[in-house]
Residue, then its C-alpha position, 0 to 999 in steps of 0.5 A: x575809332x572812328x570809320x573815317x580815320x586815316x592812320x598812314x602818316x606822311x613820309x620825309x623823300x628819303x623815307x620814301x626811298x627806304x620804303x622802296x628799298x625795303x620792299x626790294x627795289x634797286x635804288x643805285x643812284x638814291x640822288x637822282x631817285x629822291x630828285x624824281x620823287x620831288x618832283x612827281x611825288x611817292x604817291x603819283x609814282x607809286x601807281x607804276x610801281x604795280x606791275x613791279x610787285x609780285x602777284x599775290x601778296x598781301x604786302x608789297x614786295x618787288x619782283x627780284x631786281x627791280x631797278x628803279x629806273x624801270x618804274x621811271x621809264x613806265x612813268x616817262x612813257x605814260x608822259x610820252x604818250x599822254x603829249x602823243x595822244x593829245x596832239x592827235x585828238x587836238x586835231x580831231x577835236x577842231x575837225x569836230x568843230x568846224x565841220x558842225x559850224x559848217x554844215x548848221x551854218x549853211x544848212x540853216x542859213x542862219x549864225x544863231x540857228x543854234x539857239x532854237x531847240x528844236x534842233x535838238x533831241x528833246x532830252x538835250x538841255x537847251x536851257x543850259x546850252x544858253x546859259x552857258x553860252x551868255x556865262x562864257x561870253x561876258x565877264x572879265x576872261x572874255x575872249x577877244x573875239x568875244x569882245x569886239x562881237x560885242x562892240x561892232x553888234x551891241x544889239x545882237x543876241x548875247x550869245x554868239x553866233x555858231x562859229x564863235x559858240x563852237x569856240x566856248x563849248x569845250x570839247x566834250x560838251x561839243x561832243x553832246x552838242x553833236x550827239x543831240x542834233x536831231x535832223x538826220x540830214x545834218x547829222x549825215x552832212x556832218x559825219x560823212x566828213x569823218x567816215x562813220x555813222x552818228x551812234x558810232x561818233x556820238x560813242x567814239x567822241x565822247x569817249x576822246x573827250x574823257x581820253x583828252x581830259x585824263x591826258x590835260x589832267x596828267x592822269x596815267x593811260x598806260x593800264x587804265x581801263x574805260x569807264x564806258x567801252x566805246x562802241x564797236x561799230x556794227x558794219x564797217x568794222x573790217x575796217x578798223x584793226x582787230x581789238x579783241x574782246x578777251x586779250x591774255x595776261x600773265x598767270x592766266x590773267x585776261x581783259x577786255x581789250x575793248x575797255x583799253x587804251x588800244x581801241x582808242x588808238x584806233x578810233x583816232x587814227x581811223x578817224x586822222x586818216x579822213x582829218x589828217x592823213x599826213x600826220x604820220x602820227x601813227x609812225x610816231x605811235x610806232x617809234x615811241x614804243x620802239x624806244x620803250x622796247x620793255x613797256x607791257x603792250x598788254x596792259x594797254x589792250x594792244x597785242x603784241x603783234x599789233x604791227x602786224x594787222x593789215x589796219x595798221x600795215x596800211x599806214x605804217x612804212x616796211x621798216x617801221x619801228x617794231 
């Protein structure tokens, strides 16, 4: 047999339901469950069944009394959480684009200042940046503002002015652009807007761009372990909520909260307090968690008493959903 052999056969919808029932999942409304499997897929939904399996078993077996609706609720919670996260990340991404644009354009008094490789650290691939912007500024999918730019200024560089360039790059690309800016003065002028130093923001924006991609591509964010933990500030950490390095789970297990979603949630709120203080994002977060009270907060690295932390007390009104 080839080592690359894969022996699991595809299952029809009714067979998928039968397998879940065989493993002990209660499915009182098979027609409804079948509908959800047809529109979500067994494989995607299976990621949300894991917390409901008996621990330490070779063969998957659900904890007694587990219902299909519990698994579905966890999936729906994760979906609503992704949408809430995207709303916040959009505000922060747009703010970063705007701030980088304003600082570079006014500091260097040159719309094309970023074409000078001396603005960046030597490890930054400046040739890639120019090639990427030239590619995005041409072709049949050209943005309307680029069509106007090309027609109005035919003798101008193929790469657009900085305020257009910042609209053509992805969040991850802008994060890298920002991270590799060489001038301490430029770094400081951008960072003052967000209230944290360059090394911290470099790490945070990189992590938020990863989170943005997971959310945009409908990946699970609940119970996800981050590949690289965002940087915990050496100075000013008292301005954040407590994010414990170890958080207890069931059966003597624990996890690192700083490599889970909760740390990113704290980062988001910290930045929103500067960028969009009237967003009421934290209130919507609290309302979402109250809507799904049986969801395990610990798997996100979130303490059960998270709302009692002074960080959240300052932004959540008294009587917010618990």
